[in-house]
C-alpha positions in Angstrom: 146.1 117.1 148.7 142.5 117.1 147.2 143.6 119.5 144.6 146.5 117.4 143.7 144.4 114.4 143.4 141.9 116.2 141.3 144.5 117.5 139.0 145.7 113.9 138.5 142.3 112.6 137.7 141.8 115.5 135.2 145.1 114.7 133.6 144.0 111.0 133.2 140.9 112.2 131.2 142.9 114.6 129.1 142.6 112.7 125.8 142.5 115.7 123.3 146.2 115.7 123.0 148.7 112.9 123.4 152.4 112.9 123.8 154.2 115.8 122.0 150.9 117.9 121.6 149.6 115.4 118.9 145.9 114.2 119.0 145.5 111.0 120.8 144.5 107.8 119.1 141.2 107.8 120.8 140.3 111.3 119.6 141.5 110.6 116.1 139.5 107.6 115.9 136.4 109.4 117.0 137.0 112.3 114.6 137.4 109.9 111.7 134.2 107.9 112.6 132.2 111.1 113.2 133.5 112.9 110.0 131.6 110.5 107.7 128.4 110.6 109.7 128.5 107.3 111.5 127.4 108.9 114.9 124.7 110.8 113.0 123.1 107.7 111.3 123.4 105.6 114.5 121.6 108.3 116.4 119.0 108.5 113.6 118.4 104.8 113.6 118.1 104.7 117.5 115.5 107.5 117.4 113.8 105.9 114.4 113.4 102.6 116.3 112.4 104.2 119.6 109.7 106.4 117.8 108.4 103.5 115.8 108.2 101.0 118.6 106.5 103.4 121.1 104.4 106.4 120.1 104.3 105.6 116.4 103.2 102.0 116.7 99.8 102.4 118.3 96.4 102.5 116.7 95.3 106.0 115.6 92.9 107.9 117.8 89.3 107.2 116.9 87.5 110.6 116.2 83.8 110.7 115.2 82.9 110.3 111.6 80.0 112.6 110.6 78.4 111.1 107.5 77.2 114.4 106.3 80.9 115.5 105.8 81.1 115.5 102.0 84.8 116.0 102.2 85.1 112.2 103.2 83.0 110.9 100.4 85.7 110.6 97.7 86.6 107.2 96.4 90.3 106.1 95.8 91.3 103.7 93.0 94.8 103.2 94.2 98.1 105.0 94.5 99.9 106.7 91.7 103.2 106.4 93.5 103.5 103.4 95.7 105.9 103.5 98.7 108.3 101.1 97.0 108.8 103.7 94.2 110.1 106.1 96.7 112.6 103.5 98.1 113.7 102.8 94.5 114.3 106.4 93.7 116.3 106.9 96.9 118.5 103.9 96.4 118.9 103.8 92.6 118.9 107.6 91.9 119.8 109.7 94.8 122.5 107.6 96.3 124.5 107.0 93.1 124.1 110.7 92.3 126.0 111.6 95.4 128.9 109.4 94.5 128.9 110.7 90.9 129.0 114.3 92.0 131.6 113.7 94.7 133.9 112.3 92.0 132.9 115.3 89.8 133.9 117.8 92.4 137.5 116.4 92.6 138.3 116.1 88.9 141.9 117.4 88.7 142.3 117.0 92.4 141.6 113.4 93.0 141.4 112.2 96.6 139.8 108.7 97.1 139.6 109.0 100.8 137.7 112.3 100.6 135.3 110.8 98.1 134.4 108.0 100.3 134.1 110.0 103.4 131.9 112.6 101.8 129.8 110.0 100.1 128.9 108.3 103.3 128.5 111.7 105.0 125.9 112.9 102.6 124.3 109.4 102.1 123.8 109.1 105.9 122.4 112.7 106.0 120.0 111.8 103.3 119.0 108.6 105.3 118.6 110.3 108.5 116.4 113.0 107.2 114.0 110.4 105.7 114.1 108.3 108.7 113.4 110.9 111.2 110.7 112.4 109.0 108.9 109.1 108.8 109.1 108.7 112.7 107.5 112.1 113.3 104.9 111.4 110.5 103.9 108.0 112.3 103.8 109.8 115.6 101.6 112.5 114.3 99.3 110.2 112.4 98.6 108.2 115.6 98.1 111.2 117.8 95.5 113.1 115.4 93.6 110.1 114.0 92.5 112.5 111.0 90.2 110.7 108.4 91.2 110.3 104.9 89.0 111.7 102.1 87.8 108.2 101.2 86.8 107.3 104.8 83.1 106.9 103.9 84.0 104.1 101.4 86.2 102.6 104.0 83.4 102.5 106.6 80.4 101.5 104.5 82.2 99.5 101.9 83.8 100.5 98.5 80.6 99.5 96.7 78.3 101.6 98.9 76.4 104.4 97.2 76.7 108.0 98.5 74.6 108.8 101.6 71.1 109.9 101.2 69.6 112.9 103.0 68.3 110.5 105.7 71.9 109.6 106.6 73.1 113.2 107.2 72.4 113.1 110.8 74.4 109.8 111.3 77.5 109.9 113.4 80.0 106.9 113.5 81.9 107.3 116.9 84.3 104.6 116.3 85.3 101.7 114.0 82.8 99.5 115.6 80.1 101.5 114.1 81.3 100.9 110.6 79.8 98.3 108.3 83.3 97.2 107.1 85.1 95.0 109.7 88.6 95.2 108.2 90.3 97.0 111.1 93.5 97.5 109.1 91.5 99.3 106.3 89.8 101.4 108.8 92.8 102.3 111.1 94.6 103.3 107.8 91.7 105.6 107.0 92.4 107.3 110.3 96.1 108.1 109.4 95.5 111.1 107.1 97.5 113.8 108.7 100.2 114.4 107.9 101.0 112.8 104.5 103.8 110.3 104.8 104.4 110.3 101.1 104.7 114.1 101.1 106.8 114.2 104.2 109.3 111.4 103.1 109.5 112.5 99.5 110.1 116.2 100.4 112.6 115.2 103.1 114.7 113.2 100.6 114.2 115.6 97.5 114.9 118.8 99.5 118.0 117.3 101.0 119.2 116.5 97.5 118.3 119.9 96.2 120.5 121.5 99.0 123.2 118.9 98.1 123.1 120.0 94.5 123.4 123.7 95.4 126.3 122.7 97.5 128.0 120.9 94.6 127.4 123.9 92.2 129.3 126.2 94.6 132.2 123.9 94.8 132.6 123.2 91.0 135.5 125.3 89.5 133.9 125.5 85.9 131.1 128.2 85.9 129.2 126.7 83.0 129.0 123.4 84.9 127.9 125.0 88.0 125.1 126.7 86.1 123.8 123.2 84.8 123.9 121.7 88.4 121.9 124.9 89.7 119.2 123.9 87.1 119.4 120.2 87.9 118.8 121.0 91.6 115.2 121.6 90.7 114.8 118.1 89.5 114.5 116.3 93.0 112.4 119.2 94.5 110.1 118.8 91.5 109.8 115.1 92.1 109.0 115.5 95.8 106.3 118.1 94.8 104.8 115.7 92.2 104.7 112.9 94.7 102.9 115.1 97.2 100.4 116.3 94.7 99.4 112.7 93.6 98.1 112.0 97.1 95.5 114.6 96.7 94.7 113.3 93.1 94.5 109.8 94.4 91.9 110.9 97.0 93.9 109.6 100.0 94.9 113.0 101.5 93.5 116.5 102.1 95.6 119.4 100.8 96.3 120.4 104.5 97.8 116.8 104.9 100.2 117.4 102.0 101.2 120.9 103.4 101.8 119.6 106.8 103.9 116.6 105.5 105.9 118.7 103.1 106.8 121.3 105.7 107.8 118.6 108.1 110.0 117.0 105.5 111.5 120.3 104.5 112.3 121.3 108.0 113.9 118.0 109.0 116.0 117.8 105.9 117.3 121.3 106.4 118.3 120.4 109.9 120.1 117.3 108.8 121.8 119.1 105.8 123.1 121.6 108.4 124.2 118.7 110.7 125.9 117.0 107.6 127.7 120.2 106.6 128.9 120.7 110.2 130.9 117.4 109.9 133.0 119.2 107.3 136.6 119.6 108.6 136.1 123.4 108.3 132.9 123.3 110.1 129.6 125.1 109.0 130.2 127.7 106.6 126.9 129.3 105.7 128.2 131.5 102.7 129.8 128.5 101.2 127.2 125.7 101.7 123.8 127.5 101.8 124.1 129.2 98.4 
């Protein structure tokens, strides 16, 4: 009797096939939703909100500042690439490019539904890689509390002269020991590692580089594929340039750039693999990874 009841229960949960061996409406709906990356982007948003509102929302760890550390004496005059520029590039360049290339792939074999599905799929993958990278960056910044190269100017004031030899033995244990009382400025100075600009720019740029390679492999015209292969260097070059400007602007150390860039590349690679796995034929390494 128990086995009979268990069999009935399992049959009630058997939703993979409906009448006549056809997929049930529930499974079909879930497949349609997941194929365009809706579940992926929903999970990314949830992880982003949880990370930003918990571990990434606190004040950074206050490590001692040794005044004799000449690596923290640099002065910053502003940002070459403000954060809003990254947002504009992603929205005004990367996203429209995905739509254009999805149409280009299907010239001669037009399918509007596939264009829309794959546009959202790769756009959601791009968004997810950037959002999760930003979350990990914030968590790492708060946990490490690493000092920016211009922390001396933040602590003693931007108009302060370089420390004299008599100050070399001074140690500032926390923000209270600084002459500057702007806590936002001081806490920002303790968020050096890893670089957010490097992480976010490389996450988006490397994802787009992989996407260009994916498009090049799918194009039927060899000459056009070769052009797309060359164009694939453009987003990667942009991400690299953004990363280097953070050292030039004296707001990050080289190690911050390397850490942020590696984080962005790793996350974007994972999200690209996740995006490709939503393809009806699954993940085909030979086809999608060049």
